[in-house]
C-alpha positions, 0 to 999 in steps of 0.5 A: 853579564855573560853571552850564551856561548860563555855560559858555564854548564851547571847541572843539577843530578838526582830527583825530580818529582812533585810535592802533593800538598792538601791544596795542590801539587808543586814542583819539588826536587833539590836538583831542580830548584838548584839548577834554576837558580844557577840558570837564573845567576847566568849560567846554563842550569841544566837537569838530569833526571828521570820521570815517567811517561805518564801524564804527571811527567808531561805535567812536569816537563809543561811547569818547568818549561819557560824556566831557562832550564836545559831539560835534554838530560830528563830520561823518560821511564814507561815503566815507572812513574813520575816521583812524588812526595805526600805532604800531610800535616799533623795535629800539631799542623806541622807537614809530614812527608811521604817520599814514595818509593819504585819511581822513575828517578830511582831508575836513572840510567848511564845513556849516551846522552847522559855521558855526553852532558856530564862530559861537558859539565863545568860544575855538577850538584848531587845529593843523598836522596836520589842514590837510595835505590842501587840502579840510581845509585850507580848511574850518579856515582858514574855521572859524576865520575865522567866530568871533567878533571876541573869540573866543581863536583859538589856533594849536597848532602840533603839528607832525608828520613832514613834514605842514606847509608855510610857507604853511600855517603862515603863514596860520594864524598870520595867523588866530590870536591866541595861538600856542602851540609847544615848544622843538622846533618853535621852530628850525623855524619860526625857519628856515621864516620867516628869524627869530633862534633866541632865544626872545624876540626870535623871539617878538616878531618873529612878533607883530610880522609877524602881529598876535598877542596872544601867543606860548607857547612850552612847554619841558617840565619846564623850564616855559614862556615867555610873550611879549606885545609888552610883557611876557615871563613865564619861568614854571617848571615844577613837578616831577611823577612822570610816568606818560606825557606823551600829551595833557600839551601839549594838557591845557596848552594846555586850561589856559592858554585856560581862564585866558584866559577867566577873564581872568588874567594871562599869568603866572598863566595860564602857571603854572596850565597847568603844573600841569594839564599836570603833573597829565595827565602823572602819569596814564596816558593822554591823558583821565584822569578829573580834573575834581575835582582840576581843581575844587580846583585852580581854587578855589586860584587864585580 
Protein backbone atom coordinates (compact mmCIF):
# COMPACT_ATOMS: atom_id res chain seq x y z
CA UNK A 1 0.00 0.00 0.00
CA UNK A 2 1.04 3.60 -0.50
CA UNK A 3 2.57 5.65 2.31
CA UNK A 4 0.73 8.83 3.40
CA UNK A 5 3.13 11.07 1.44
CA UNK A 6 2.37 9.14 -1.74
CA UNK A 7 -1.39 9.18 -1.31
CA UNK A 8 -3.01 10.94 -4.28
CA UNK A 9 -5.28 13.83 -3.30
CA UNK A 10 -8.82 12.99 -4.42
CA UNK A 11 -11.49 15.66 -3.87
CA UNK A 12 -15.25 15.36 -3.50
CA UNK A 13 -16.61 18.81 -4.39
CA UNK A 14 -20.21 19.85 -3.67
CA UNK A 15 -23.03 19.18 -1.23
CA UNK A 16 -22.85 17.84 2.32
CA UNK A 17 -26.12 17.41 4.18
CA UNK A 18 -28.31 15.41 6.51
CA UNK A 19 -30.79 12.94 5.05
CA UNK A 20 -33.62 13.24 7.58
CA UNK A 21 -35.70 10.04 7.68
CA UNK A 22 -38.80 9.47 9.83
CA UNK A 23 -36.65 7.32 12.16
CA UNK A 24 -33.60 9.59 12.31
CA UNK A 25 -30.95 11.29 10.20
CA UNK A 26 -27.92 10.08 8.26
CA UNK A 27 -25.00 11.89 6.66
CA UNK A 28 -25.66 12.50 2.98
CA UNK A 29 -24.23 14.01 -0.15
CA UNK A 30 -22.49 12.25 -3.03
CA UNK A 31 -19.19 14.19 -2.68
CA UNK A 32 -18.78 13.04 0.94
CA UNK A 33 -19.55 9.41 0.03
CA UNK A 34 -17.07 9.59 -2.85
CA UNK A 35 -14.28 11.17 -0.78
CA UNK A 36 -14.78 8.66 2.04
CA UNK A 37 -14.51 5.66 -0.30
CA UNK A 38 -11.47 7.18 -2.02
CA UNK A 39 -9.87 7.36 1.43
CA UNK A 40 -10.69 3.72 2.14
CA UNK A 41 -9.00 2.83 -1.16
CA UNK A 42 -5.75 4.46 -0.03
CA UNK A 43 -6.10 7.97 -1.44
CA UNK A 44 -6.27 11.16 0.60
CA UNK A 45 -10.03 11.66 0.45
CA UNK A 46 -10.73 15.38 0.71
CA UNK A 47 -14.13 17.04 1.07
CA UNK A 48 -14.75 20.56 -0.23
CA UNK A 49 -18.17 21.86 0.78
CA UNK A 50 -19.95 24.36 3.05
CA UNK A 51 -22.06 23.85 6.17
CA UNK A 52 -23.63 26.18 8.70
CA UNK A 53 -22.13 27.29 11.99
CA UNK A 54 -25.25 25.78 13.57
CA UNK A 55 -25.51 22.71 15.80
CA UNK A 56 -26.51 20.64 12.76
CA UNK A 57 -23.21 21.53 11.09
CA UNK A 58 -21.26 20.70 14.25
CA UNK A 59 -23.02 17.32 14.34
CA UNK A 60 -22.12 16.64 10.70
CA UNK A 61 -18.44 17.31 11.35
CA UNK A 62 -18.58 15.10 14.44
CA UNK A 63 -20.18 12.31 12.37
CA UNK A 64 -17.33 12.50 9.84
CA UNK A 65 -14.51 12.67 12.40
CA UNK A 66 -12.45 9.52 12.53
CA UNK A 67 -13.35 8.53 8.95
CA UNK A 68 -9.89 9.39 7.56
CA UNK A 69 -11.34 12.32 5.60
CA UNK A 70 -9.49 15.60 5.07
CA UNK A 71 -12.09 18.15 6.22
CA UNK A 72 -9.88 21.23 5.84
CA UNK A 73 -11.93 22.24 2.78
CA UNK A 74 -15.23 22.37 4.70
CA UNK A 75 -16.34 26.01 4.89
CA UNK A 76 -18.56 27.29 7.74
CA UNK A 77 -21.38 29.71 6.96
CA UNK A 78 -22.84 32.00 9.67
CA UNK A 79 -25.82 33.08 7.53
CA UNK A 80 -27.13 29.87 5.95
CA UNK A 81 -28.22 26.68 7.71
CA UNK A 82 -26.57 23.32 7.17
CA UNK A 83 -28.18 21.47 4.25
CA UNK A 84 -30.78 18.79 4.78
CA UNK A 85 -33.08 16.56 2.78
CA UNK A 86 -36.45 15.48 4.19
CA UNK A 87 -37.28 11.87 3.37
CA UNK A 88 -40.94 10.81 3.70
CA UNK A 89 -42.63 7.57 2.68
CA UNK A 90 -45.65 7.85 0.36
CA UNK A 91 -48.75 5.62 0.48
CA UNK A 92 -46.92 2.93 -1.52
CA UNK A 93 -44.03 2.99 0.93
CA UNK A 94 -41.59 4.59 -1.52
CA UNK A 95 -39.35 7.42 -0.30
CA UNK A 96 -40.03 10.97 -1.47
CA UNK A 97 -37.30 13.56 -1.07
CA UNK A 98 -37.48 17.29 -0.41
CA UNK A 99 -34.07 18.91 -1.01
CA UNK A 100 -34.27 22.16 0.95
CA UNK A 101 -32.95 25.32 -0.70
CA UNK A 102 -30.96 28.36 0.46
CA UNK A 103 -28.64 26.26 2.59
CA UNK A 104 -24.92 26.57 3.25
CA UNK A 105 -23.67 24.50 0.29
CA UNK A 106 -25.60 26.80 -2.05
CA UNK A 107 -23.23 29.57 -0.90
CA UNK A 108 -19.81 27.94 -1.38
CA UNK A 109 -17.14 30.60 -1.86
CA UNK A 110 -13.81 30.76 -3.68
CA UNK A 111 -11.40 31.27 -0.76
CA UNK A 112 -7.59 31.14 -0.56
CA UNK A 113 -7.97 27.78 1.23
CA UNK A 114 -10.15 26.39 -1.56
CA UNK A 115 -7.69 27.56 -4.22
CA UNK A 116 -4.77 25.92 -2.41
CA UNK A 117 -6.59 22.60 -2.07
CA UNK A 118 -7.73 22.51 -5.71
CA UNK A 119 -4.23 23.31 -7.01
CA UNK A 120 -2.93 20.11 -5.35
CA UNK A 121 -5.66 17.78 -6.67
CA UNK A 122 -4.81 14.54 -8.43
CA UNK A 123 -8.53 13.90 -9.05
CA UNK A 124 -11.78 15.72 -8.39
CA UNK A 125 -15.38 14.57 -8.67
CA UNK A 126 -18.21 17.10 -8.97
CA UNK A 127 -21.89 16.86 -9.85
CA UNK A 128 -24.92 18.88 -10.90
CA UNK A 129 -27.04 19.33 -7.76
CA UNK A 130 -24.56 21.58 -5.94
CA UNK A 131 -24.60 23.93 -8.97
CA UNK A 132 -28.29 24.81 -8.55
CA UNK A 133 -27.48 28.25 -7.07
CA UNK A 134 -25.48 30.82 -9.10
CA UNK A 135 -23.00 31.37 -6.23
CA UNK A 136 -22.12 27.70 -5.71
CA UNK A 137 -22.20 27.08 -9.47
CA UNK A 138 -19.58 29.79 -10.10
CA UNK A 139 -17.48 28.49 -7.19
CA UNK A 140 -17.56 24.86 -8.35
CA UNK A 141 -16.69 25.73 -11.94
CA UNK A 142 -13.86 28.00 -10.79
CA UNK A 143 -12.60 25.32 -8.37
CA UNK A 144 -12.45 22.65 -11.07
CA UNK A 145 -10.67 25.02 -13.45
CA UNK A 146 -7.98 25.63 -10.79
CA UNK A 147 -6.88 21.98 -10.74
CA UNK A 148 -3.58 21.01 -12.45
CA UNK A 149 -3.60 20.01 -16.12
CA UNK A 150 -2.83 16.43 -15.05
CA UNK A 151 -5.84 16.25 -12.69
CA UNK A 152 -8.50 13.65 -13.44
CA UNK A 153 -11.72 15.71 -13.55
CA UNK A 154 -14.81 13.53 -13.17
CA UNK A 155 -18.25 15.00 -13.78
CA UNK A 156 -20.76 12.65 -12.15
CA UNK A 157 -23.95 13.93 -13.79
CA UNK A 158 -26.15 12.72 -10.89
CA UNK A 159 -29.38 14.53 -11.84
CA UNK A 160 -31.76 15.24 -8.96
CA UNK A 161 -35.39 16.32 -9.45
CA UNK A 162 -35.48 19.58 -11.45
CA UNK A 163 -32.09 20.85 -10.27
CA UNK A 164 -30.36 20.90 -13.63
CA UNK A 165 -30.12 23.04 -16.74
CA UNK A 166 -28.54 22.50 -20.17
CA UNK A 167 -26.13 25.41 -19.68
CA UNK A 168 -24.82 24.07 -16.34
CA UNK A 169 -24.45 20.58 -17.76
CA UNK A 170 -22.62 21.86 -20.86
CA UNK A 171 -20.24 23.97 -18.75
CA UNK A 172 -19.51 20.94 -16.55
CA UNK A 173 -18.91 18.69 -19.56
CA UNK A 174 -16.39 21.22 -20.91
CA UNK A 175 -14.48 21.17 -17.61
CA UNK A 176 -14.42 17.37 -17.31
CA UNK A 177 -12.01 14.77 -18.64
CA UNK A 178 -14.29 11.85 -17.66
CA UNK A 179 -18.09 11.86 -17.50
CA UNK A 180 -20.07 9.32 -15.51
CA UNK A 181 -23.83 8.95 -15.89
CA UNK A 182 -26.41 6.20 -15.46
CA UNK A 183 -28.79 4.63 -17.94
CA UNK A 184 -31.69 6.83 -16.73
CA UNK A 185 -29.69 10.02 -17.23
CA UNK A 186 -28.49 9.15 -20.75
CA UNK A 187 -31.85 9.81 -22.49
CA UNK A 188 -32.22 13.09 -20.58
CA UNK A 189 -28.85 14.33 -21.86
CA UNK A 190 -29.55 12.90 -25.31
CA UNK A 191 -32.70 15.05 -25.55
CA UNK A 192 -30.92 18.02 -23.97
CA UNK A 193 -28.22 18.06 -26.66
CA UNK A 194 -30.17 16.43 -29.55
CA UNK A 195 -27.97 13.34 -29.53
CA UNK A 196 -28.85 9.73 -30.43
CA UNK A 197 -29.80 7.45 -27.52
CA UNK A 198 -27.68 4.51 -28.65
CA UNK A 199 -25.13 4.41 -25.79
CA UNK A 200 -21.96 4.06 -27.88
CA UNK A 201 -22.99 6.66 -30.48
CA UNK A 202 -24.16 9.03 -27.72
CA UNK A 203 -20.86 8.65 -25.87
CA UNK A 204 -18.74 9.17 -28.97
CA UNK A 205 -20.69 12.33 -29.87
CA UNK A 206 -20.30 13.64 -26.31
CA UNK A 207 -16.56 12.94 -26.39
CA UNK A 208 -16.24 14.74 -29.71
CA UNK A 209 -18.32 17.75 -28.69
CA UNK A 210 -16.72 18.37 -25.33
CA UNK A 211 -13.17 17.05 -25.73
CA UNK A 212 -13.62 14.25 -23.20
CA UNK A 213 -11.25 11.33 -22.66
CA UNK A 214 -13.93 8.89 -21.57
CA UNK A 215 -17.63 8.34 -20.89
CA UNK A 216 -18.68 5.85 -18.23
CA UNK A 217 -22.29 4.63 -18.34
CA UNK A 218 -23.42 2.68 -15.28
CA UNK A 219 -26.28 0.20 -15.64
CA UNK A 220 -26.90 -1.12 -12.12
CA UNK A 221 -26.74 -4.92 -11.92
CA UNK A 222 -25.91 -5.04 -15.65
CA UNK A 223 -22.49 -3.49 -15.07
CA UNK A 224 -21.16 -0.57 -17.06
CA UNK A 225 -20.09 0.60 -20.49
CA UNK A 226 -16.84 2.54 -20.96
CA UNK A 227 -16.36 4.47 -24.20
CA UNK A 228 -13.16 6.27 -25.22
CA UNK A 229 -12.43 7.88 -28.61
CA UNK A 230 -11.24 4.51 -29.95
CA UNK A 231 -12.33 1.81 -27.47
CA UNK A 232 -15.53 0.32 -26.09
CA UNK A 233 -15.53 -1.84 -22.94
CA UNK A 234 -18.79 -3.56 -22.05
CA UNK A 235 -18.16 -4.77 -18.49
CA UNK A 236 -20.68 -7.13 -16.90
CA UNK A 237 -21.83 -6.64 -13.33
CA UNK A 238 -21.10 -9.13 -10.56
CA UNK A 239 -24.14 -10.44 -8.67
CA UNK A 240 -24.29 -9.43 -5.00
CA UNK A 241 -26.90 -9.66 -2.29
CA UNK A 242 -27.97 -6.03 -1.97
CA UNK A 243 -28.49 -4.58 1.51
CA UNK A 244 -29.15 -1.09 0.12
CA UNK A 245 -27.91 0.90 -2.86
CA UNK A 246 -27.23 4.16 -0.99
CA UNK A 247 -23.76 5.38 -1.96
CA UNK A 248 -23.07 2.44 -4.29
CA UNK A 249 -22.77 4.73 -7.33
CA UNK A 250 -20.43 7.08 -5.46
CA UNK A 251 -18.24 4.15 -4.41
CA UNK A 252 -18.16 2.93 -8.03
CA UNK A 253 -16.84 6.36 -9.03
CA UNK A 254 -14.22 6.27 -6.26
CA UNK A 255 -13.12 2.82 -7.40
CA UNK A 256 -12.87 3.95 -11.01
CA UNK A 257 -10.86 7.05 -10.07
CA UNK A 258 -8.49 4.99 -7.90
CA UNK A 259 -7.92 2.52 -10.76
CA UNK A 260 -7.29 5.29 -13.28
CA UNK A 261 -4.75 6.87 -10.93
CA UNK A 262 -2.98 3.48 -10.94
CA UNK A 263 -2.91 3.74 -14.77
CA UNK A 264 -5.03 0.62 -15.17
CA UNK A 265 -6.74 0.33 -18.56
CA UNK A 266 -10.40 1.44 -18.82
CA UNK A 267 -11.82 -2.09 -18.91
CA UNK A 268 -9.89 -3.22 -15.83
CA UNK A 269 -10.77 0.05 -14.06
CA UNK A 270 -14.46 -0.54 -14.73
CA UNK A 271 -14.31 -4.16 -13.55
CA UNK A 272 -12.62 -3.05 -10.31
CA UNK A 273 -15.13 -0.20 -9.83
CA UNK A 274 -18.03 -2.65 -10.28
CA UNK A 275 -16.56 -4.79 -7.50
CA UNK A 276 -16.21 -1.79 -5.18
CA UNK A 277 -19.78 -0.62 -5.87
CA UNK A 278 -21.10 -4.14 -5.27
CA UNK A 279 -19.25 -4.45 -1.96
CA UNK A 280 -20.78 -1.21 -0.69
CA UNK A 281 -24.26 -2.19 -1.93
CA UNK A 282 -23.98 -5.44 0.04
CA UNK A 283 -23.70 -3.46 3.29
CA UNK A 284 -26.05 -1.06 5.05
CA UNK A 285 -25.45 2.64 4.56
CA UNK A 286 -23.27 4.76 2.28
CA UNK A 287 -20.09 4.57 4.38
CA UNK A 288 -19.54 0.98 5.59
CA UNK A 289 -16.08 0.15 6.94
CA UNK A 290 -14.54 -1.89 4.12
CA UNK A 291 -10.94 -0.73 4.19
CA UNK A 292 -9.50 -4.21 4.82
CA UNK A 293 -11.69 -5.78 2.11
CA UNK A 294 -10.66 -3.04 -0.34
CA UNK A 295 -6.96 -3.64 0.42
CA UNK A 296 -7.40 -7.36 -0.28
CA UNK A 297 -9.18 -6.62 -3.56
CA UNK A 298 -6.46 -4.18 -4.63
CA UNK A 299 -3.82 -6.86 -4.00
CA UNK A 300 -5.75 -9.23 -6.30
CA UNK A 301 -5.70 -6.66 -9.10
CA UNK A 302 -2.05 -5.74 -8.59
